[in-house]
LUMMARVEX-728434 format. One record per residue (C-alpha): residue number from 1; residue in one letter; y, z, x. Coordinates in steps of 0.5 Angstrom, whole numbers, plus 500, padded with zeros to 3 digits. Example, Ala and Ser with C-alpha at 12.3 -4.5 7.8 and 13.67 -1.06 7.14 Angstrom:
2
r pos 1 code A y 491 z 516 x 525
r pos 2 code S y 498 z 514 x 527
This chain:
474
r pos 1 code M y 848 z 843 x 510
r pos 2 code P y 847 z 842 x 502
r pos 3 code S y 841 z 845 x 499
r pos 4 code A y 836 z 842 x 496
r pos 5 code S y 839 z 843 x 489
r pos 6 code D y 845 z 840 x 491
r pos 7 code R y 842 z 834 x 493
r pos 8 code E y 838 z 833 x 487
r pos 9 code N y 844 z 834 x 483
r pos 10 code K y 847 z 828 x 487
r pos 11 code G y 842 z 824 x 486
r pos 12 code S y 840 z 825 x 479
r pos 13 code P y 842 z 818 x 477
r pos 14 code L y 837 z 815 x 483
r pos 15 code I y 831 z 820 x 481
r pos 16 code V y 832 z 816 x 473
r pos 17 code M y 831 z 810 x 477
r pos 18 code L y 825 z 812 x 481
r pos 19 code V y 822 z 815 x 475
r pos 20 code A y 824 z 809 x 471
r pos 21 code A y 821 z 805 x 477
r pos 22 code T y 814 z 808 x 477
r pos 23 code F y 814 z 808 x 470
r pos 24 code F y 814 z 801 x 471
r pos 25 code M y 809 z 801 x 476
r pos 26 code E y 804 z 805 x 471
r pos 27 code N y 805 z 800 x 465
r pos 28 code L y 805 z 795 x 469
r pos 29 code D y 798 z 795 x 471
r pos 30 code G y 795 z 797 x 464
r pos 31 code T y 797 z 789 x 463
r pos 32 code I y 798 z 785 x 469
r pos 33 code I y 790 z 784 x 469
r pos 34 code A y 789 z 781 x 463
r pos 35 code T y 790 z 775 x 464
r pos 36 code A y 786 z 775 x 471
r pos 37 code L y 779 z 778 x 469
r pos 38 code P y 776 z 771 x 469
r pos 39 code Q y 778 z 770 x 475
r pos 40 code M y 776 z 777 x 477
r pos 41 code A y 769 z 777 x 473
r pos 42 code R y 767 z 770 x 477
r pos 43 code S y 770 z 774 x 484
r pos 44 code F y 764 z 780 x 481
r pos 45 code G y 760 z 775 x 479
r pos 46 code V y 759 z 778 x 472
r pos 47 code H y 760 z 776 x 465
r pos 48 code P y 768 z 776 x 463
r pos 49 code A y 767 z 781 x 457
r pos 50 code D y 765 z 786 x 462
r pos 51 code M y 771 z 787 x 466
r pos 52 code S y 773 z 791 x 460
r pos 53 code L y 770 z 797 x 465
r pos 54 code G y 776 z 796 x 470
r pos 55 code I y 782 z 796 x 464
r pos 56 code T y 778 z 802 x 461
r pos 57 code A y 776 z 806 x 467
r pos 58 code Y y 784 z 807 x 468
r pos 59 code L y 786 z 808 x 461
r pos 60 code L y 780 z 814 x 460
r pos 61 code T y 783 z 817 x 467
r pos 62 code L y 790 z 817 x 464
r pos 63 code A y 787 z 820 x 458
r pos 64 code V y 783 z 826 x 461
r pos 65 code F y 789 z 827 x 467
r pos 66 code I y 795 z 827 x 463
r pos 67 code P y 794 z 835 x 460
r pos 68 code I y 794 z 838 x 466
r pos 69 code S y 800 z 834 x 470
r pos 70 code G y 804 z 840 x 466
r pos 71 code W y 800 z 845 x 469
r pos 72 code A y 800 z 842 x 477
r pos 73 code A y 807 z 842 x 477
r pos 74 code D y 808 z 849 x 475
r pos 75 code R y 803 z 851 x 479
r pos 76 code F y 805 z 846 x 487
r pos 77 code G y 811 z 844 x 485
r pos 78 code L y 815 z 837 x 482
r pos 79 code R y 816 z 833 x 488
r pos 80 code T y 809 z 836 x 491
r pos 81 code V y 806 z 833 x 485
r pos 82 code F y 810 z 827 x 484
r pos 83 code A y 810 z 825 x 491
r pos 84 code S y 802 z 825 x 491
r pos 85 code A y 802 z 822 x 485
r pos 86 code I y 805 z 816 x 488
r pos 87 code A y 801 z 816 x 495
r pos 88 code V y 794 z 816 x 490
r pos 89 code F y 797 z 810 x 486
r pos 90 code T y 799 z 807 x 492
r pos 91 code A y 793 z 807 x 496
r pos 92 code A y 788 z 806 x 489
r pos 93 code S y 792 z 800 x 488
r pos 94 code V y 790 z 797 x 496
r pos 95 code L y 783 z 800 x 495
r pos 96 code C y 782 z 795 x 488
r pos 97 code A y 785 z 789 x 492
r pos 98 code T y 780 z 790 x 496
r pos 99 code T y 773 z 791 x 492
r pos 100 code S y 768 z 786 x 492
r pos 101 code T y 763 z 789 x 486
r pos 102 code L y 765 z 792 x 478
r pos 103 code H y 763 z 798 x 480
r pos 104 code A y 767 z 799 x 486
r pos 105 code F y 774 z 796 x 482
r pos 106 code A y 772 z 801 x 477
r pos 107 code A y 772 z 806 x 482
r pos 108 code A y 778 z 804 x 485
r pos 109 code R y 782 z 804 x 478
r pos 110 code V y 780 z 812 x 476
r pos 111 code L y 784 z 813 x 483
r pos 112 code Q y 789 z 810 x 481
r pos 113 code G y 788 z 813 x 474
r pos 114 code I y 790 z 820 x 477
r pos 115 code G y 796 z 818 x 480
r pos 116 code G y 799 z 815 x 474
r pos 117 code A y 797 z 820 x 470
r pos 118 code M y 801 z 825 x 474
r pos 119 code M y 806 z 821 x 476
r pos 120 code V y 808 z 819 x 468
r pos 121 code P y 808 z 826 x 465
r pos 122 code V y 812 z 829 x 471
r pos 123 code G y 817 z 824 x 473
r pos 124 code R y 819 z 825 x 466
r pos 125 code L y 820 z 833 x 467
r pos 126 code A y 824 z 830 x 473
r pos 127 code V y 829 z 827 x 470
r pos 128 code L y 830 z 833 x 465
r pos 129 code R y 830 z 838 x 469
r pos 130 code A y 836 z 833 x 474
r pos 131 code T y 840 z 831 x 468
r pos 132 code P y 846 z 834 x 466
r pos 133 code K y 845 z 834 x 457
r pos 134 code E y 850 z 830 x 456
r pos 135 code G y 846 z 824 x 461
r pos 136 code L y 840 z 826 x 457
r pos 137 code M y 840 z 820 x 452
r pos 138 code R y 842 z 815 x 457
r pos 139 code A y 837 z 818 x 462
r pos 140 code I y 831 z 818 x 457
r pos 141 code A y 833 z 810 x 455
r pos 142 code I y 833 z 808 x 462
r pos 143 code I y 826 z 811 x 464
r pos 144 code T y 824 z 808 x 457
r pos 145 code W y 825 z 801 x 458
r pos 146 code P y 820 z 799 x 463
r pos 147 code G y 814 z 801 x 457
r pos 148 code L y 817 z 795 x 453
r pos 149 code V y 818 z 791 x 459
r pos 150 code A y 813 z 791 x 463
r pos 151 code P y 807 z 789 x 459
r pos 152 code V y 812 z 783 x 457
r pos 153 code I y 813 z 781 x 464
r pos 154 code G y 806 z 782 x 465
r pos 155 code P y 801 z 777 x 462
r pos 156 code P y 806 z 772 x 465
r pos 157 code L y 806 z 775 x 472
r pos 158 code G y 799 z 776 x 472
r pos 159 code G y 796 z 770 x 470
r pos 160 code F y 802 z 766 x 476
r pos 161 code I y 799 z 770 x 481
r pos 162 code T y 792 z 768 x 479
r pos 163 code T y 793 z 761 x 478
r pos 164 code Y y 797 z 760 x 484
r pos 165 code S y 794 z 766 x 489
r pos 166 code S y 789 z 771 x 488
r pos 167 code W y 789 z 776 x 483
r pos 168 code R y 788 z 781 x 489
r pos 169 code W y 795 z 781 x 490
r pos 170 code I y 797 z 783 x 483
r pos 171 code F y 795 z 790 x 487
r pos 172 code Y y 798 z 789 x 493
r pos 173 code L y 805 z 788 x 490
r pos 174 code N y 804 z 796 x 488
r pos 175 code V y 805 z 798 x 496
r pos 176 code P y 812 z 797 x 497
r pos 177 code L y 814 z 799 x 491
r pos 178 code G y 810 z 806 x 492
r pos 179 code L y 812 z 806 x 499
r pos 180 code I y 820 z 806 x 496
r pos 181 code G y 818 z 811 x 491
r pos 182 code L y 815 z 816 x 496
r pos 183 code L y 820 z 816 x 501
r pos 184 code L y 825 z 817 x 496
r pos 185 code T y 821 z 822 x 491
r pos 186 code L y 821 z 827 x 498
r pos 187 code R y 828 z 826 x 500
r pos 188 code Y y 832 z 827 x 493
r pos 189 code I y 827 z 831 x 488
r pos 190 code G y 826 z 839 x 489
r pos 191 code N y 820 z 843 x 488
r pos 192 code A y 822 z 847 x 483
r pos 193 code R y 816 z 851 x 479
r pos 194 code E y 817 z 854 x 472
r pos 195 code D y 811 z 859 x 472
r pos 196 code A y 806 z 858 x 478
r pos 197 code T y 802 z 864 x 475
r pos 198 code R y 800 z 860 x 469
r pos 199 code R y 792 z 860 x 468
r pos 200 code F y 788 z 853 x 468
r pos 201 code D y 784 z 852 x 462
r pos 202 code L y 778 z 850 x 467
r pos 203 code A y 773 z 850 x 461
r pos 204 code G y 777 z 846 x 456
r pos 205 code F y 779 z 841 x 461
r pos 206 code A y 772 z 840 x 463
r pos 207 code L y 769 z 840 x 456
r pos 208 code C y 774 z 835 x 454
r pos 209 code G y 773 z 831 x 459
r pos 210 code T y 766 z 830 x 458
r pos 211 code A y 766 z 828 x 452
r pos 212 code C y 771 z 822 x 453
r pos 213 code T y 767 z 819 x 459
r pos 214 code T y 761 z 819 x 456
r pos 215 code L y 763 z 816 x 449
r pos 216 code L y 767 z 811 x 452
r pos 217 code Y y 762 z 809 x 457
r pos 218 code A y 757 z 809 x 452
r pos 219 code M y 762 z 804 x 448
r pos 220 code E y 763 z 800 x 455
r pos 221 code L y 755 z 800 x 455
r pos 222 code I y 753 z 797 x 448
r pos 223 code G y 758 z 791 x 449
r pos 224 code R y 755 z 789 x 455
r pos 225 code S y 749 z 784 x 455
r pos 226 code D y 743 z 789 x 460
r pos 227 code V y 744 z 796 x 455
r pos 228 code D y 740 z 801 x 456
r pos 229 code W y 739 z 803 x 449
r pos 230 code R y 736 z 810 x 452
r pos 231 code F y 741 z 812 x 456
r pos 232 code V y 747 z 810 x 451
r pos 233 code G y 743 z 814 x 446
r pos 234 code V y 744 z 820 x 452
r pos 235 code L y 750 z 819 x 452
r pos 236 code V y 753 z 819 x 446
r pos 237 code A y 749 z 826 x 444
r pos 238 code V y 752 z 830 x 451
r pos 239 code G y 758 z 826 x 448
r pos 240 code V y 758 z 829 x 441
r pos 241 code V y 755 z 836 x 444
r pos 242 code A y 761 z 837 x 449
r pos 243 code G y 766 z 834 x 443
r pos 244 code I y 764 z 839 x 438
r pos 245 code A y 764 z 845 x 444
r pos 246 code S y 771 z 843 x 446
r pos 247 code Y y 774 z 842 x 439
r pos 248 code R y 771 z 850 x 438
r pos 249 code H y 774 z 852 x 445
r pos 250 code L y 781 z 849 x 444
r pos 251 code R y 782 z 852 x 437
r pos 252 code R y 780 z 859 x 441
r pos 253 code A y 783 z 859 x 447
r pos 254 code A y 790 z 863 x 448
r pos 255 code Q y 793 z 857 x 453
r pos 256 code P y 789 z 851 x 452
r pos 257 code V y 789 z 845 x 457
r pos 258 code V y 790 z 841 x 450
r pos 259 code D y 794 z 844 x 444
r pos 260 code L y 791 z 842 x 437
r pos 261 code S y 795 z 847 x 433
r pos 262 code A y 800 z 841 x 431
r pos 263 code L y 794 z 838 x 427
r pos 264 code K y 797 z 842 x 422
r pos 265 code V y 802 z 839 x 420
r pos 266 code K y 801 z 833 x 415
r pos 267 code T y 806 z 828 x 418
r pos 268 code F y 802 z 829 x 425
r pos 269 code A y 795 z 829 x 423
r pos 270 code V y 796 z 822 x 420
r pos 271 code A y 800 z 819 x 426
r pos 272 code M y 794 z 821 x 430
r pos 273 code G y 789 z 820 x 424
r pos 274 code G y 789 z 813 x 422
r pos 275 code G y 795 z 811 x 427
r pos 276 code S y 789 z 812 x 432
r pos 277 code L y 785 z 806 x 428
r pos 278 code F y 791 z 802 x 428
r pos 279 code R y 792 z 803 x 436
r pos 280 code I y 784 z 802 x 437
r pos 281 code A y 785 z 795 x 434
r pos 282 code I y 791 z 793 x 437
r pos 283 code S y 790 z 794 x 443
r pos 284 code A y 784 z 790 x 443
r pos 285 code A y 789 z 784 x 442
r pos 286 code P y 791 z 784 x 449
r pos 287 code F y 784 z 784 x 452
r pos 288 code L y 781 z 778 x 447
r pos 289 code L y 787 z 773 x 447
r pos 290 code P y 787 z 772 x 454
r pos 291 code L y 779 z 771 x 455
r pos 292 code M y 779 z 767 x 448
r pos 293 code F y 785 z 762 x 452
r pos 294 code Q y 781 z 761 x 458
r pos 295 code V y 774 z 762 x 457
r pos 296 code G y 775 z 759 x 450
r pos 297 code F y 780 z 755 x 450
r pos 298 code G y 780 z 752 x 457
r pos 299 code M y 787 z 754 x 460
r pos 300 code N y 788 z 756 x 466
r pos 301 code A y 790 z 764 x 467
r pos 302 code F y 798 z 762 x 468
r pos 303 code E y 798 z 758 x 461
r pos 304 code S y 795 z 764 x 458
r pos 305 code G y 800 z 769 x 460
r pos 306 code L y 805 z 765 x 458
r pos 307 code L y 801 z 765 x 451
r pos 308 code T y 801 z 772 x 450
r pos 309 code L y 808 z 773 x 452
r pos 310 code A y 809 z 770 x 445
r pos 311 code V y 807 z 778 x 443
r pos 312 code F y 811 z 781 x 447
r pos 313 code A y 817 z 777 x 445
r pos 314 code G y 816 z 780 x 438
r pos 315 code N y 815 z 787 x 439
r pos 316 code L y 822 z 786 x 443
r pos 317 code S y 825 z 782 x 438
r pos 318 code M y 823 z 788 x 432
r pos 319 code K y 826 z 793 x 436
r pos 320 code L y 833 z 790 x 434
r pos 321 code V y 831 z 791 x 426
r pos 322 code T y 827 z 797 x 426
r pos 323 code T y 832 z 802 x 424
r pos 324 code P y 835 z 798 x 419
r pos 325 code V y 828 z 798 x 416
r pos 326 code M y 826 z 805 x 416
r pos 327 code R y 831 z 807 x 413
r pos 328 code M y 832 z 802 x 407
r pos 329 code F y 824 z 804 x 405
r pos 330 code G y 822 z 811 x 409
r pos 331 code F y 816 z 811 x 413
r pos 332 code R y 811 z 811 x 408
r pos 333 code P y 812 z 805 x 405
r pos 334 code V y 813 z 801 x 411
r pos 335 code L y 806 z 804 x 415
r pos 336 code I y 802 z 802 x 408
r pos 337 code V y 805 z 795 x 408
r pos 338 code N y 807 z 793 x 416
r pos 339 code G y 799 z 796 x 417
r pos 340 code V y 797 z 791 x 412
r pos 341 code L y 800 z 786 x 415
r pos 342 code A y 799 z 787 x 422
r pos 343 code A y 790 z 787 x 420
r pos 344 code L y 792 z 780 x 417
r pos 345 code S y 796 z 778 x 424
r pos 346 code L y 789 z 780 x 427
r pos 347 code A y 785 z 776 x 422
r pos 348 code A y 789 z 770 x 423
r pos 349 code M y 788 z 769 x 430
r pos 350 code S y 781 z 769 x 428
r pos 351 code L y 783 z 762 x 425
r pos 352 code L y 785 z 759 x 432
r pos 353 code T y 781 z 753 x 435
r pos 354 code P y 783 z 749 x 441
r pos 355 code S y 785 z 744 x 438
r pos 356 code T y 791 z 749 x 434
r pos 357 code P y 798 z 746 x 435
r pos 358 code T y 801 z 751 x 441
r pos 359 code L y 807 z 752 x 436
r pos 360 code V y 802 z 755 x 431
r pos 361 code I y 799 z 760 x 436
r pos 362 code V y 806 z 762 x 438
r pos 363 code A y 808 z 763 x 431
r pos 364 code V y 802 z 767 x 430
r pos 365 code L y 802 z 771 x 436
r pos 366 code F y 810 z 773 x 435
r pos 367 code A y 809 z 774 x 428
r pos 368 code S y 803 z 780 x 430
r pos 369 code G y 808 z 782 x 435
r pos 370 code L y 813 z 783 x 429
r pos 371 code S y 808 z 787 x 426
r pos 372 code R y 805 z 791 x 432
r pos 373 code S y 812 z 793 x 434
r pos 374 code L y 814 z 796 x 427
r pos 375 code Q y 808 z 800 x 427
r pos 376 code F y 808 z 802 x 434
r pos 377 code T y 814 z 805 x 433
r pos 378 code A y 814 z 808 x 426
r pos 379 code L y 808 z 812 x 428
r pos 380 code N y 810 z 814 x 434
r pos 381 code T y 817 z 817 x 430
r pos 382 code L y 813 z 820 x 425
r pos 383 code S y 809 z 824 x 430
r pos 384 code F y 814 z 828 x 431
r pos 385 code A y 818 z 829 x 424
r pos 386 code D y 816 z 835 x 422
r pos 387 code V y 814 z 838 x 428
r pos 388 code P y 816 z 845 x 429
r pos 389 code K y 820 z 845 x 437
r pos 390 code T y 816 z 851 x 438
r pos 391 code Q y 809 z 846 x 437
r pos 392 code M y 813 z 840 x 441
r pos 393 code S y 810 z 841 x 448
r pos 394 code G y 803 z 841 x 446
r pos 395 code A y 804 z 836 x 441
r pos 396 code S y 807 z 831 x 446
r pos 397 code A y 800 z 832 x 451
r pos 398 code L y 796 z 831 x 445
r pos 399 code S y 800 z 825 x 443
r pos 400 code S y 800 z 822 x 450
r pos 401 code T y 792 z 824 x 451
r pos 402 code L y 790 z 821 x 444
r pos 403 code F y 794 z 815 x 446
r pos 404 code Q y 791 z 813 x 452
r pos 405 code M y 784 z 815 x 449
r pos 406 code T y 785 z 810 x 443
r pos 407 code M y 788 z 804 x 448
r pos 408 code G y 781 z 804 x 452
r pos 409 code I y 777 z 805 x 446
r pos 410 code G y 780 z 798 x 444
r pos 411 code V y 779 z 795 x 450
r pos 412 code A y 771 z 797 x 449
r pos 413 code A y 771 z 796 x 441
r pos 414 code G y 774 z 788 x 443
r pos 415 code A y 768 z 788 x 448
r pos 416 code I y 763 z 790 x 443
r pos 417 code A y 766 z 786 x 438
r pos 418 code L y 766 z 779 x 443
r pos 419 code R y 758 z 781 x 444
r pos 420 code I y 758 z 781 x 436
r pos 421 code G y 761 z 775 x 436
r pos 422 code E y 755 z 772 x 441
r pos 423 code W y 750 z 775 x 438
r pos 424 code V y 751 z 772 x 430
r pos 425 code H y 752 z 765 x 434
r pos 426 code G y 746 z 766 x 437
r pos 427 code H y 750 z 765 x 444
r pos 428 code D y 748 z 768 x 450
r pos 429 code A y 752 z 771 x 456
r pos 430 code H y 753 z 764 x 459
r pos 431 code S y 755 z 760 x 453
r pos 432 code I y 760 z 764 x 450
r pos 433 code G y 765 z 759 x 445
r pos 434 code P y 771 z 759 x 442
r pos 435 code E y 767 z 762 x 435
r pos 436 code D y 765 z 768 x 437
r pos 437 code F y 772 z 770 x 439
r pos 438 code G y 773 z 768 x 431
r pos 439 code V y 768 z 774 x 429
r pos 440 code A y 771 z 779 x 434
r pos 441 code F y 778 z 779 x 431
r pos 442 code L y 775 z 779 x 424
r pos 443 code I y 772 z 786 x 427
r pos 444 code V y 778 z 789 x 430
r pos 445 code A y 783 z 787 x 424
r pos 446 code L y 777 z 791 x 420
r pos 447 code I y 778 z 797 x 424
r pos 448 code G y 786 z 796 x 423
r pos 449 code L y 785 z 796 x 416
r pos 450 code V y 780 z 802 x 415
r pos 451 code G y 786 z 806 x 419
r pos 452 code V y 791 z 804 x 413
r pos 453 code A y 787 z 808 x 409
r pos 454 code D y 789 z 815 x 412
r pos 455 code L y 796 z 814 x 410
r pos 456 code F y 796 z 813 x 403
r pos 457 code G y 796 z 821 x 404
r pos 458 code L y 802 z 821 x 406
r pos 459 code A y 808 z 824 x 402
r pos 460 code K y 813 z 818 x 399
r pos 461 code D y 819 z 822 x 403
r pos 462 code A y 815 z 824 x 409
r pos 463 code G y 819 z 824 x 414
r pos 464 code A y 825 z 823 x 411
r pos 465 code V y 829 z 826 x 414
r pos 466 code V y 828 z 822 x 421
r pos 467 code S y 828 z 816 x 417
r pos 468 code G y 835 z 817 x 414
r pos 469 code H y 832 z 813 x 406
r pos 470 code R y 834 z 818 x 401
r pos 471 code K y 831 z 816 x 394
r pos 472 code P y 836 z 812 x 389
r pos 473 code K y 839 z 818 x 384
r pos 474 code A y 836 z 817 x 377
């Protein structure tokens, strides 16, 4: 009778496809509801900007729980954690589809985020352990593509479902995929444990979770029309205190839940600093664009989704020339010049109106997608260019956590910017206009531009070993 390891080795291509499918589900759920937000807002009886809570709750939960996924896999086993994550994610999807209030929906998204936080890193770990070294590059390429494809088809698919059916079917789609994934996981993935005795940094997890949750929730409340400023003040105070305490704890703990040592590496620190501001600005666009097209321009969800597709088409197109560009110019010039172009492309969105020709809108969005993709790829590559192998695991966990956190902050920042736009033009929650979105895009463009300032601290030859860029000889 074949052992569990034999089944795992024979099924390694199937494991790669299984993990790729779960990555697709996790990435799809982060983007597919963007075009459905106006219809969901009507279902819940809230302002469209308030629906940012449904996105940020999911992204925040990913950020909080990703750091403990490695410990959970070591403690309970790969199969146990991965199967449980799929089950939780699928069950939470059903709850999302059946909710009738915004707060119930946000709670279901939190549960879904817990499942997603465990699926992604533990699934990657399963692939690394099941795939022979000679097939590792191909396996990583396969599981990376869902992260690129899901954002491309998410907005139009969500718009199609919302326009011709109901937004609830967006979440019901996860059920058959989840059930198939659960059965395959139980059949083919082994329950290996690396270090079952490793202690869990409960204090670090509690402090980091408290800081992230309170500060991001405070941002969410600021973006609403009925904000209680005293409560926001309390949340900010608690978040700041917890943030300072967590930073001190993580620096002193022997086995911290998040390893900060990689921040001593200049290229990594810059990618996490100025790079985070860029991600905040860029993450606001997928939230604001569908709202602008539907609420401001009067389009339906499907039309909005098709237009938003231009941004992600630009993302994929840039992948074809990113490597030659990096090799020709190097990290520092590319990040600075392209960072400014990315900010300008966001500012250009403020000029769009209901009478703007569709071709012009598509061109602006496509150009934004090009610059966004190049900046993302360059920052992600630079992050680990100089990190020693001994610090790579901790740097990866910290990078993944900050990535999800900044995406959540970006959505909340977009909602706040939209509220500022309404305030500037004297509009209330029931009279939001296209000009309000113009102000919002100018604000997020300014955030992205500020992030470029940190990039000037990079050495001229930063990451040259990775980019392949060499200075011309004198």
